[in-house]
C-alpha positions as CSV (number, residue, x, y, z in Angstrom):
1,M,-8.8,84.5,-13.1
2,S,-5.2,85.0,-13.4
3,I,-3.4,85.6,-16.7
4,L,-1.4,82.0,-16.5
5,W,-5.1,80.2,-16.7
6,I,-6.4,83.0,-19.0
7,I,-3.6,81.1,-20.9
8,R,-4.2,77.6,-19.7
9,L,-7.7,77.3,-21.2
10,S,-6.9,79.7,-24.2
11,L,-4.9,77.0,-25.2
12,I,-7.0,74.2,-24.7
13,V,-9.8,75.5,-26.3
14,C,-7.8,76.2,-29.6
15,A,-6.7,72.7,-29.0
16,Y,-10.0,71.1,-28.9
17,I,-10.8,73.2,-32.0
18,L,-8.0,72.0,-33.6
19,I,-9.1,68.6,-33.6
20,A,-12.4,69.3,-34.8
21,V,-11.3,70.8,-37.8
22,F,-9.0,67.6,-37.9
23,A,-11.7,65.6,-37.6
24,Y,-14.4,67.2,-40.2
25,F,-11.4,67.2,-42.8
26,L,-10.6,63.3,-41.7
27,K,-14.2,62.3,-42.6
28,N,-14.3,64.0,-45.9
29,R,-10.6,62.4,-46.8
30,D,-11.9,62.0,-50.3
31,K,-12.6,65.8,-50.9
32,Y,-9.4,66.8,-48.8
33,Q,-6.9,64.6,-49.9
34,V,-4.5,67.1,-51.1
35,L,-4.4,69.3,-47.6
36,L,-4.1,66.1,-45.9
37,E,-1.2,65.0,-47.4
38,N,0.8,68.3,-47.6
39,T,3.4,68.4,-45.2
40,V,4.2,72.1,-44.6
41,I,0.2,71.8,-43.5
42,N,0.6,68.5,-41.6
43,T,4.1,69.6,-39.7
44,I,2.3,72.8,-38.7
45,S,-0.8,71.4,-37.3
46,V,1.4,68.6,-35.1
47,I,3.6,71.2,-34.2
48,L,0.4,73.4,-33.1
49,F,-1.2,70.2,-31.5
50,N,1.8,69.8,-29.3
51,V,2.2,73.0,-28.0
52,F,-1.6,73.5,-27.5
53,C,-0.7,70.5,-25.1
54,Y,2.5,71.3,-23.6
55,I,2.2,74.8,-22.9
56,P,-0.6,74.1,-20.2
57,M,1.4,71.8,-18.5
58,I,4.9,74.0,-18.4
59,L,2.7,76.9,-17.2
60,P,4.0,77.8,-13.4
61,P,1.3,77.7,-11.0
62,D,-0.1,80.6,-9.8
63,E,-0.8,79.8,-6.2
64,N,-2.9,83.1,-5.5
65,I,-5.5,81.2,-7.2
66,I,-4.8,77.3,-5.6
67,Q,-2.3,76.9,-2.6
68,K,-0.5,73.7,-3.1
69,P,-1.5,71.5,-0.3
70,S,1.1,71.4,2.5
71,F,1.8,67.9,2.6
72,L,3.3,67.8,-1.2
73,N,6.0,70.1,0.2
74,H,7.5,67.2,2.0
75,P,10.8,66.3,1.1
76,L,9.8,62.7,0.2
77,N,7.1,63.8,-2.1
78,V,9.2,66.5,-4.0
79,R,12.3,64.3,-4.7
80,W,9.9,60.9,-5.8
81,F,7.6,63.4,-8.2
82,D,10.3,64.8,-9.7
83,V,12.2,61.9,-10.7
84,V,8.7,60.5,-11.4
85,G,7.8,63.7,-13.8
86,L,11.3,63.3,-15.2
87,I,11.5,59.4,-16.2
88,L,8.0,60.1,-17.7
89,M,8.9,63.2,-19.7
90,V,12.2,60.8,-21.2
91,L,9.7,58.1,-22.0
92,G,7.4,60.3,-23.7
93,V,10.1,62.1,-26.1
94,L,11.7,58.0,-27.0
95,F,7.6,57.1,-27.3
96,L,7.9,59.7,-30.1
97,L,10.9,59.6,-31.4
98,R,10.2,55.9,-32.0
99,T,6.9,56.3,-33.6
100,I,8.1,59.1,-35.8
101,L,11.0,56.8,-37.1
102,K,7.8,53.9,-37.3
103,R,5.6,56.1,-39.5
104,R,8.0,57.8,-41.3
105,S,4.9,60.5,-41.8
106,I,4.0,63.5,-40.5
107,G,0.3,64.2,-38.9
108,A,-2.5,62.6,-41.6
109,Q,-0.7,61.7,-43.8
110,D,-0.5,57.7,-45.0
111,T,1.6,55.3,-43.8
112,D,2.0,54.1,-47.5
113,G,-1.0,52.3,-47.3
114,R,-0.2,50.4,-44.7
115,L,-1.7,49.9,-41.2
116,L,1.1,49.9,-38.5
117,T,0.5,47.1,-35.8
118,T,4.1,45.8,-35.2
119,G,6.9,46.9,-33.0
120,I,5.7,50.1,-30.9
121,Y,2.4,49.8,-32.4
122,S,2.1,46.2,-30.5
123,F,2.3,48.0,-27.6
124,C,-0.6,50.7,-27.5
125,R,-2.7,51.9,-31.1
126,H,-1.5,55.2,-30.6
127,P,1.6,55.8,-29.3
128,I,2.1,59.3,-30.4
129,Y,-1.2,60.4,-28.6
130,F,0.5,58.3,-25.7
131,G,3.7,59.5,-25.7
132,I,2.1,63.4,-25.7
133,I,-0.2,62.1,-22.8
134,I,3.2,60.6,-20.4
135,L,5.7,63.9,-21.6
136,S,2.8,65.8,-20.2
137,L,2.1,64.4,-17.1
138,G,5.9,64.6,-16.6
139,F,6.0,68.3,-17.0
140,G,3.5,68.6,-14.2
141,L,5.0,66.1,-12.3
142,R,8.0,68.0,-11.7
143,D,7.7,70.9,-8.5
144,I,4.5,69.4,-8.4
145,N,2.8,71.9,-10.6
146,I,-1.1,71.6,-8.9
147,D,-2.2,73.5,-11.5
148,S,-1.1,71.7,-14.4
149,L,-2.0,68.7,-12.8
150,L,-6.0,70.0,-12.9
151,V,-5.9,70.8,-16.5
152,F,-4.2,67.3,-17.3
153,P,-7.7,65.5,-17.1
154,F,-8.8,67.9,-20.8
155,I,-5.4,67.2,-22.0
156,L,-5.7,63.5,-21.5
157,L,-9.3,63.6,-23.0
158,L,-7.9,65.7,-25.8
159,N,-5.6,63.3,-27.2
160,Y,-8.3,60.7,-26.3
161,L,-10.3,62.4,-28.9
162,Q,-8.1,62.8,-31.3
163,A,-7.1,59.2,-31.3
164,K,-10.8,58.0,-31.8
165,M,-11.4,60.8,-34.6
166,E,-8.4,59.0,-36.4
167,E,-10.0,55.4,-35.6
168,I,-13.4,56.5,-36.9
169,Y,-12.9,58.4,-39.9
170,D,-9.5,57.0,-41.0
171,V,-8.2,53.5,-40.1
172,G,-11.3,52.4,-38.7
173,I,-12.6,52.9,-42.4
174,R,-9.6,52.4,-44.6
175,F,-8.1,49.0,-43.2
176,K,-12.0,48.0,-41.7
177,E,-11.6,44.4,-40.7
178,E,-7.7,44.7,-40.2
179,Y,-8.1,47.3,-37.8
180,S,-11.5,45.5,-35.8
181,K,-8.9,42.3,-35.0
182,Y,-5.9,44.8,-34.0
183,K,-8.4,46.8,-31.8
184,N,-9.8,43.9,-30.4
185,Q,-5.7,43.0,-29.5
186,V,-4.0,46.1,-28.5
187,K,-4.9,49.1,-25.9
188,I,-5.1,52.3,-27.3
189,F,-3.0,53.7,-24.8
190,G,-1.2,50.3,-23.6
191,P,-1.9,47.9,-21.7
192,I,-4.1,48.6,-18.0
193,W,-0.9,46.6,-15.7
194,L,0.7,50.0,-16.9
195,W,-1.9,52.6,-16.0
196,S,-2.6,50.7,-13.1
197,T,1.4,50.5,-12.2
198,L,1.9,54.0,-12.1
199,I,-1.1,55.0,-10.2
200,I,0.4,53.2,-7.6
201,I,3.6,54.9,-7.8
202,L,1.6,58.2,-7.5
203,I,-0.2,57.2,-4.8
204,F,2.9,55.6,-2.8
205,P,4.9,58.7,-1.4
206,L,1.0,60.6,-0.7
207,V,-0.3,57.9,1.4
208,I,3.5,57.4,3.3
209,T,3.6,61.0,4.0
210,L,0.2,61.6,5.0
211,L,0.6,58.6,8.0
212,I,4.0,59.8,9.6
């Protein structure tokens, strides 16, 4: 195994350990309230979580381990995925910034005792994690980084687990009835049509280059 893959897998393992610790603190929020409301601790945990998500996607591929299929080097695919990747990166950053402005809090900090359901939260229940997901995917699509795209499902699962833990141990408890209604109205990471459209966009150039 190459050093690049060791780094990738190590960071992903660290990320899963981090969310396990985070889940424990959330589950015992009454006991660890001071820690969960601490700005410094939340800032560090947020930075670490983002680093654990982005670095595995940014690292260059090791073509001695996995060879990129030749059809992916077709000019159409190269240009198409470069543009799509750039668009996703910009959208990811915008989602993250918009959500931070909406929340006005960091990490596990309380949002002034209210459940956020309007604005960007009417689009998806967890816009922060949605932003991280599409930004990470954007990193992998640019230059068609096969190694990064192979670890992307783990990044997706990581953010899904983090979001579900917040629902189970935090907002789902503190805003039980209100959150139950909100959960039935808004998807966890946005509407199905959005993801269906993205899949079609990603498949389209592959089909074209395989047919020509």
